[in-house]
N, CA, C and O atoms as a GROMACS GRO file, in nm:
protein
  396
    1MET      N    1   6.052   5.298   5.403
    1MET     CA    2   5.972   5.414   5.440
    1MET      C    3   5.920   5.393   5.580
    1MET      O    4   5.877   5.283   5.615
    2LYS      N    5   5.925   5.494   5.658
    2LYS     CA    6   5.882   5.484   5.797
    2LYS      C    7   5.734   5.516   5.808
    2LYS      O    8   5.678   5.589   5.726
    3ILE      N    9   5.672   5.460   5.909
    3ILE     CA   10   5.529   5.483   5.931
    3ILE      C   11   5.501   5.629   5.959
    3ILE      O   12   5.400   5.682   5.912
    4ASP      N   13   5.588   5.695   6.034
    4ASP     CA   14   5.560   5.836   6.063
    4ASP      C   15   5.565   5.919   5.936
    4ASP      O   16   5.497   6.022   5.926
    5ARG      N   17   5.643   5.878   5.839
    5ARG     CA   18   5.648   5.947   5.709
    5ARG      C   19   5.515   5.928   5.635
    5ARG      O   20   5.465   6.022   5.573
    6ILE      N   21   5.458   5.810   5.642
    6ILE     CA   22   5.329   5.785   5.578
    6ILE      C   23   5.221   5.872   5.640
    6ILE      O   24   5.139   5.930   5.568
    7SER      N   25   5.221   5.883   5.770
    7SER     CA   26   5.119   5.963   5.837
    7SER      C   27   5.132   6.110   5.799
    7SER      O   28   5.032   6.181   5.791
    8GLN      N   29   5.254   6.156   5.776
    8GLN     CA   30   5.273   6.295   5.734
    8GLN      C   31   5.221   6.316   5.593
    8GLN      O   32   5.158   6.418   5.564
    9ILE      N   33   5.246   6.221   5.505
    9ILE     CA   34   5.202   6.233   5.366
    9ILE      C   35   5.051   6.238   5.356
    9ILE      O   36   4.996   6.322   5.285
   10PHE      N   37   4.984   6.151   5.426
   10PHE     CA   38   4.839   6.141   5.416
   10PHE      C   39   4.767   6.222   5.523
   10PHE      O   40   4.644   6.224   5.525
   11GLY      N   41   4.838   6.288   5.610
   11GLY     CA   42   4.776   6.370   5.712
   11GLY      C   43   4.698   6.290   5.813
   11GLY      O   44   4.598   6.339   5.866
   12MET      N   45   4.741   6.169   5.841
   12MET     CA   46   4.668   6.084   5.935
   12MET      C   47   4.742   6.080   6.068
   12MET      O   48   4.864   6.094   6.073
   13ASP      N   49   4.668   6.061   6.171
   13ASP     CA   50   4.727   6.040   6.302
   13ASP      C   51   4.722   5.891   6.332
   13ASP      O   52   4.614   5.832   6.340
   14LEU      N   53   4.838   5.831   6.349
   14LEU     CA   54   4.843   5.690   6.383
   14LEU      C   55   4.850   5.678   6.534
   14LEU      O   56   4.926   5.748   6.600
   15GLN      N   57   4.771   5.589   6.588
   15GLN     CA   58   4.768   5.571   6.732
   15GLN      C   59   4.824   5.434   6.766
   15GLN      O   60   4.796   5.335   6.699
   16LYS      N   61   4.902   5.430   6.871
   16LYS     CA   62   4.954   5.304   6.918
   16LYS      C   63   4.846   5.237   7.002
   16LYS      O   64   4.787   5.299   7.091
   17VAL      N   65   4.823   5.113   6.972
   17VAL     CA   66   4.723   5.038   7.046
   17VAL      C   67   4.797   4.954   7.149
   17VAL      O   68   4.886   4.877   7.115
   18SER      N   69   4.759   4.971   7.273
   18SER     CA   70   4.825   4.894   7.376
   18SER      C   71   4.720   4.832   7.467
   18SER      O   72   4.613   4.887   7.490
   19GLY      N   73   4.755   4.715   7.517
   19GLY     CA   74   4.665   4.645   7.608
   19GLY      C   75   4.723   4.646   7.747
   19GLY      O   76   4.821   4.715   7.775
   20SER      N   77   4.662   4.570   7.832
   20SER     CA   78   4.708   4.566   7.970
   20SER      C   79   4.833   4.479   7.984
   20SER      O   80   4.897   4.479   8.089
   21GLY      N   81   4.866   4.405   7.876
   21GLY     CA   82   4.984   4.320   7.882
   21GLY      C   83   4.957   4.185   7.945
   21GLY      O   84   5.050   4.105   7.959
   22LYS      N   85   4.834   4.158   7.983
   22LYS     CA   86   4.800   4.033   8.050
   22LYS      C   87   4.760   3.923   7.953
   22LYS      O   88   4.746   3.807   7.993
   23GLY      N   89   4.741   3.957   7.826
   23GLY     CA   90   4.695   3.857   7.731
   23GLY      C   91   4.545   3.864   7.716
   23GLY      O   92   4.480   3.947   7.779
   24PRO      N   93   4.490   3.777   7.634
   24PRO     CA   94   4.345   3.781   7.611
   24PRO      C   95   4.267   3.739   7.735
   24PRO      O   96   4.311   3.657   7.815
   25GLU      N   97   4.150   3.799   7.747
   25GLU     CA   98   4.064   3.764   7.859
   25GLU      C   99   4.007   3.625   7.837
   25GLU      O  100   3.978   3.585   7.724
   26LYS      N  101   3.991   3.552   7.946
   26LYS     CA  102   3.934   3.418   7.936
   26LYS      C  103   3.783   3.428   7.927
   26LYS      O  104   3.720   3.508   7.996
   27THR      N  105   3.728   3.346   7.841
   27THR     CA  106   3.583   3.343   7.828
   27THR      C  107   3.532   3.213   7.889
   27THR      O  108   3.609   3.121   7.917
   28GLU      N  109   3.404   3.208   7.909
   28GLU     CA  110   3.344   3.088   7.967
   28GLU      C  111   3.357   2.973   7.869
   28GLU      O  112   3.344   2.990   7.748
   29LYS      N  113   3.383   2.855   7.924
   29LYS     CA  114   3.392   2.736   7.841
   29LYS      C  115   3.251   2.695   7.799
   29LYS      O  116   3.157   2.703   7.878
   30PRO      N  117   3.237   2.651   7.674
   30PRO     CA  118   3.104   2.604   7.633
   30PRO      C  119   3.064   2.482   7.715
   30PRO      O  120   3.147   2.397   7.748
   31THR      N  121   2.939   2.476   7.747
   31THR     CA  122   2.892   2.367   7.832
   31THR      C  123   2.874   2.238   7.753
   31THR      O  124   2.886   2.129   7.808
   32LYS      N  125   2.845   2.250   7.622
   32LYS     CA  126   2.823   2.131   7.544
   32LYS      C  127   2.875   2.155   7.403
   32LYS      O  128   2.850   2.260   7.344
   33ALA      N  129   2.947   2.059   7.348
   33ALA     CA  130   3.000   2.070   7.212
   33ALA      C  131   2.890   2.034   7.112
   33ALA      O  132   2.796   1.961   7.145
   34ASP      N  133   2.903   2.084   6.992
   34ASP     CA  134   2.810   2.048   6.885
   34ASP      C  135   2.826   1.901   6.852
   34ASP      O  136   2.936   1.845   6.861
   35SER      N  137   2.717   1.839   6.812
   35SER     CA  138   2.725   1.698   6.774
   35SER      C  139   2.622   1.668   6.667
   35SER      O  140   2.523   1.739   6.652
   36VAL      N  141   2.647   1.562   6.595
   36VAL     CA  142   2.556   1.517   6.490
   36VAL      C  143   2.532   1.369   6.511
   36VAL      O  144   2.624   1.294   6.542
   37SER      N  145   2.409   1.328   6.494
   37SER     CA  146   2.380   1.185   6.502
   37SER      C  147   2.292   1.148   6.384
   37SER      O  148   2.199   1.221   6.348
   38LEU      N  149   2.321   1.033   6.325
   38LEU     CA  150   2.244   0.984   6.211
   38LEU      C  151   2.164   0.862   6.254
   38LEU      O  152   2.208   0.781   6.336
   39SER      N  153   2.046   0.851   6.198
   39SER     CA  154   1.964   0.734   6.229
   39SER      C  155   2.025   0.610   6.163
   39SER      O  156   2.109   0.620   6.074
   40LYS      N  157   1.981   0.496   6.207
   40LYS     CA  158   2.030   0.370   6.150
   40LYS      C  159   1.997   0.365   6.001
   40LYS      O  160   2.080   0.320   5.921
   41LYS      N  161   1.878   0.410   5.963
   41LYS     CA  162   1.836   0.408   5.823
   41LYS      C  163   1.926   0.499   5.739
   41LYS      O  164   1.964   0.462   5.628
   42ALA      N  165   1.959   0.617   5.790
   42ALA     CA  166   2.045   0.710   5.717
   42ALA      C  167   2.183   0.649   5.696
   42ALA      O  168   2.242   0.663   5.590
   43LYS      N  169   2.233   0.580   5.799
   43LYS     CA  170   2.364   0.514   5.786
   43LYS      C  171   2.359   0.404   5.681
   43LYS      O  172   2.453   0.389   5.603
   44GLU      N  173   2.250   0.327   5.679
   44GLU     CA  174   2.236   0.221   5.580
   44GLU      C  175   2.229   0.279   5.439
   44GLU      O  176   2.294   0.228   5.347
   45LEU      N  177   2.150   0.385   5.421
   45LEU     CA  178   2.138   0.447   5.289
   45LEU      C  179   2.272   0.503   5.242
   45LEU      O  180   2.309   0.488   5.126
   46SER      N  181   2.341   0.566   5.332
   46SER     CA  182   2.471   0.624   5.297
   46SER      C  183   2.569   0.515   5.256
   46SER      O  184   2.640   0.528   5.156
   47SER      N  185   2.572   0.409   5.332
   47SER     CA  186   2.663   0.300   5.304
   47SER      C  187   2.628   0.231   5.174
   47SER      O  188   2.716   0.202   5.093
   48SER      N  189   2.499   0.204   5.152
   48SER     CA  190   2.458   0.132   5.032
   48SER      C  191   2.477   0.218   4.907
   48SER      O  192   2.515   0.166   4.802
   49SER      N  193   2.451   0.348   4.916
   49SER     CA  194   2.468   0.432   4.798
   49SER      C  195   2.615   0.447   4.763
   49SER      O  196   2.650   0.450   4.645
   50THR      N  197   2.701   0.456   4.863
   50THR     CA  198   2.845   0.466   4.838
   50THR      C  199   2.894   0.338   4.772
   50THR      O  200   2.972   0.342   4.676
   51GLU      N  201   2.850   0.226   4.822
   51GLU     CA  202   2.891   0.097   4.764
   51GLU      C  203   2.837   0.082   4.622
   51GLU      O  204   2.907   0.031   4.535
   52SER      N  205   2.715   0.127   4.600
   52SER     CA  206   2.655   0.119   4.467
   52SER      C  207   2.732   0.204   4.366
   52SER      O  208   2.758   0.160   4.254
   53ILE      N  209   2.766   0.323   4.406
   53ILE     CA  210   2.843   0.411   4.318
   53ILE      C  211   2.980   0.350   4.288
   53ILE      O  212   3.025   0.352   4.174
   54ALA      N  213   3.044   0.298   4.390
   54ALA     CA  214   3.176   0.237   4.372
   54ALA      C  215   3.168   0.119   4.275
   54ALA      O  216   3.255   0.104   4.189
   55ARG      N  217   3.065   0.036   4.287
   55ARG     CA  218   3.048  -0.077   4.195
   55ARG      C  219   3.028  -0.029   4.052
   55ARG      O  220   3.083  -0.085   3.958
   56HIS      N  221   2.947   0.077   4.037
   56HIS     CA  222   2.920   0.132   3.904
   56HIS      C  223   3.048   0.186   3.840
   56HIS      O  224   3.075   0.161   3.723
   57VAL      N  225   3.126   0.260   3.917
   57VAL     CA  226   3.250   0.316   3.865
   57VAL      C  227   3.348   0.204   3.830
   57VAL      O  228   3.416   0.210   3.727
   58ASP      N  229   3.356   0.103   3.914
   58ASP     CA  230   3.445  -0.010   3.886
   58ASP      C  231   3.406  -0.083   3.758
   58ASP      O  232   3.492  -0.140   3.691
   59ALA      N  233   3.277  -0.083   3.725
   59ALA     CA  234   3.230  -0.153   3.606
   59ALA      C  235   3.259  -0.077   3.476
   59ALA      O  236   3.256  -0.135   3.368
   60LEU      N  237   3.288   0.052   3.487
   60LEU     CA  238   3.318   0.131   3.367
   60LEU      C  239   3.454   0.093   3.311
   60LEU      O  240   3.546   0.063   3.387
   61PRO      N  241   3.466   0.095   3.178
   61PRO     CA  242   3.598   0.065   3.120
   61PRO      C  243   3.696   0.178   3.149
   61PRO      O  244   3.657   0.295   3.157
   62ASP      N  245   3.823   0.143   3.165
   62ASP     CA  246   3.925   0.243   3.191
   62ASP      C  247   3.948   0.331   3.069
   62ASP      O  248   3.976   0.451   3.083
   63VAL      N  249   3.937   0.273   2.950
   63VAL     CA  250   3.961   0.346   2.827
   63VAL      C  251   3.841   0.326   2.736
   63VAL      O  252   3.795   0.214   2.715
   64ARG      N  253   3.791   0.437   2.682
   64ARG     CA  254   3.681   0.427   2.587
   64ARG      C  255   3.742   0.416   2.447
   64ARG      O  256   3.781   0.515   2.386
   65ALA      N  257   3.748   0.294   2.398
   65ALA     CA  258   3.817   0.263   2.273
   65ALA      C  259   3.764   0.345   2.156
   65ALA      O  260   3.841   0.386   2.069
   66GLU      N  261   3.632   0.369   2.152
   66GLU     CA  262   3.575   0.443   2.039
   66GLU      C  263   3.624   0.588   2.038
   66GLU      O  264   3.644   0.645   1.931
   67LYS      N  265   3.642   0.648   2.155
   67LYS     CA  266   3.692   0.786   2.161
   67LYS      C  267   3.840   0.791   2.120
   67LYS      O  268   3.882   0.884   2.052
   68VAL      N  269   3.916   0.692   2.162
   68VAL     CA  270   4.058   0.686   2.125
   68VAL      C  271   4.070   0.672   1.974
   68VAL      O  272   4.151   0.741   1.912
   69GLN      N  273   3.991   0.584   1.916
   69GLN     CA  274   3.996   0.562   1.770
   69GLN      C  275   3.956   0.689   1.696
   69GLN      O  276   4.019   0.726   1.596
   70GLU      N  277   3.852   0.757   1.743
   70GLU     CA  278   3.807   0.882   1.680
   70GLU      C  279   3.919   0.987   1.684
   70GLU      O  280   3.942   1.057   1.585
   71ALA      N  281   3.987   0.998   1.796
   71ALA     CA  282   4.096   1.095   1.807
   71ALA      C  283   4.211   1.059   1.714
   71ALA      O  284   4.269   1.146   1.651
   72LYS      N  285   4.244   0.930   1.705
   72LYS     CA  286   4.352   0.887   1.616
   72LYS      C  287   4.320   0.922   1.470
   72LYS      O  288   4.406   0.967   1.395
   73GLU      N  289   4.194   0.900   1.432
   73GLU     CA  290   4.153   0.931   1.294
   73GLU      C  291   4.162   1.081   1.266
   73GLU      O  292   4.205   1.121   1.158
   74LYS      N  293   4.121   1.163   1.362
   74LYS     CA  294   4.128   1.308   1.343
   74LYS      C  295   4.273   1.355   1.334
   74LYS      O  296   4.304   1.444   1.254
   75ILE      N  297   4.360   1.297   1.414
   75ILE     CA  298   4.502   1.334   1.407
   75ILE      C  299   4.560   1.295   1.272
   75ILE      O  300   4.629   1.374   1.208
   76ALA      N  301   4.530   1.172   1.228
   76ALA     CA  302   4.583   1.122   1.101
   76ALA      C  303   4.533   1.205   0.983
   76ALA      O  304   4.606   1.226   0.886
   77SER      N  305   4.409   1.252   0.990
   77SER     CA  306   4.352   1.327   0.878
   77SER      C  307   4.395   1.474   0.879
   77SER      O  308   4.369   1.547   0.783
   78GLY      N  309   4.460   1.518   0.987
   78GLY     CA  310   4.502   1.657   0.996
   78GLY      C  311   4.391   1.751   1.041
   78GLY      O  312   4.403   1.873   1.026
   79TYR      N  313   4.284   1.698   1.095
   79TYR     CA  314   4.169   1.779   1.138
   79TYR      C  315   4.209   1.887   1.237
   79TYR      O  316   4.160   2.000   1.230
   80PHE      N  317   4.298   1.854   1.330
   80PHE     CA  318   4.335   1.951   1.434
   80PHE      C  319   4.421   2.065   1.379
   80PHE      O  320   4.442   2.164   1.449
   81ASN      N  321   4.469   2.053   1.257
   81ASN     CA  322   4.546   2.160   1.193
   81ASN      C  323   4.463   2.234   1.088
   81ASN      O  324   4.519   2.310   1.009
   82SER      N  325   4.333   2.212   1.087
   82SER     CA  326   4.248   2.272   0.984
   82SER      C  327   4.184   2.402   1.032
   82SER      O  328   4.167   2.423   1.152
   83PRO      N  329   4.149   2.489   0.937
   83PRO     CA  330   4.078   2.612   0.974
   83PRO      C  331   3.942   2.583   1.040
   83PRO      O  332   3.896   2.659   1.125
   84GLU      N  333   3.880   2.473   1.001
   84GLU     CA  334   3.751   2.433   1.060
   84GLU      C  335   3.766   2.413   1.211
   84GLU      O  336   3.685   2.461   1.290
   85PHE      N  337   3.872   2.340   1.249
   85PHE     CA  338   3.896   2.316   1.392
   85PHE      C  339   3.930   2.446   1.463
   85PHE      O  340   3.881   2.471   1.573
   86ASP      N  341   4.012   2.529   1.400
   86ASP     CA  342   4.049   2.658   1.460
   86ASP      C  343   3.925   2.742   1.489
   86ASP      O  344   3.915   2.803   1.596
   87ASP      N  345   3.831   2.745   1.394
   87ASP     CA  346   3.708   2.823   1.412
   87ASP      C  347   3.624   2.767   1.527
   87ASP      O  348   3.572   2.843   1.609
   88LYS      N  349   3.611   2.634   1.531
   88LYS     CA  350   3.532   2.573   1.639
   88LYS      C  351   3.596   2.599   1.775
   88LYS      O  352   3.527   2.629   1.872
   89LEU      N  353   3.728   2.588   1.781
   89LEU     CA  354   3.799   2.612   1.906
   89LEU      C  355   3.782   2.757   1.950
   89LEU      O  356   3.755   2.784   2.067
   90ALA      N  357   3.798   2.850   1.858
   90ALA     CA  358   3.784   2.992   1.892
   90ALA      C  359   3.642   3.022   1.940
   90ALA      O  360   3.624   3.094   2.038
   91ASP      N  361   3.542   2.966   1.872
   91ASP     CA  362   3.403   2.988   1.913
   91ASP      C  363   3.378   2.934   2.054
   91ASP      O  364   3.311   2.999   2.134
   92ARG      N  365   3.430   2.816   2.083
   92ARG     CA  366   3.410   2.758   2.217
   92ARG      C  367   3.478   2.838   2.325
   92ARG      O  368   3.424   2.857   2.434
   93LEU      N  369   3.598   2.885   2.295
   93LEU     CA  370   3.670   2.967   2.393
   93LEU      C  371   3.597   3.098   2.419
   93LEU      O  372   3.584   3.142   2.533
   94MET      N  373   3.550   3.159   2.313
   94MET     CA  374   3.476   3.286   2.327
   94MET      C  375   3.349   3.262   2.411
   94MET      O  376   3.317   3.342   2.499
   95LYS      N  377   3.280   3.154   2.383
   95LYS     CA  378   3.157   3.123   2.458
   95LYS      C  379   3.190   3.093   2.604
   95LYS      O  380   3.119   3.139   2.694
   96GLU      N  381   3.296   3.017   2.627
   96GLU     CA  382   3.336   2.980   2.762
   96GLU      C  383   3.370   3.103   2.848
   96GLU      O  384   3.337   3.108   2.966
   97PHE      N  385   3.435   3.200   2.786
   97PHE     CA  386   3.476   3.319   2.859
   97PHE      C  387   3.376   3.434   2.847
   97PHE      O  388   3.404   3.545   2.891
   98GLY      N  389   3.260   3.406   2.790
   98GLY     CA  390   3.152   3.504   2.788
   98GLY      C  391   3.162   3.614   2.686
   98GLY      O  392   3.106   3.722   2.705
   99PHE      N  393   3.233   3.590   2.578
   99PHE     CA  394   3.243   3.691   2.472
   99PHE      C  395   3.142   3.665   2.362
   99PHE      O  396   3.136   3.740   2.265
   0.00000   0.00000   0.00000
């Protein structure tokens, strides 16, 4: 479909926009770039908190054995194929999506 056909359908006048052909006008260069500086104390706090969090995460077990065992028992008992589970799942989905 051609543009002139669209303008006829909607009764609009399309105008061609043209410039001088020279490209964008140059603007003044900023005299100073933005910068951020942190105090020595802020740098120490940032570094120590990052290290503290990393140590804490490293100390956590990779696998929570009690959760794995609980899931295995539910699978073995057929819990995930029960109407009770279906109802709980449906309720959670409805709540999650705002119904």
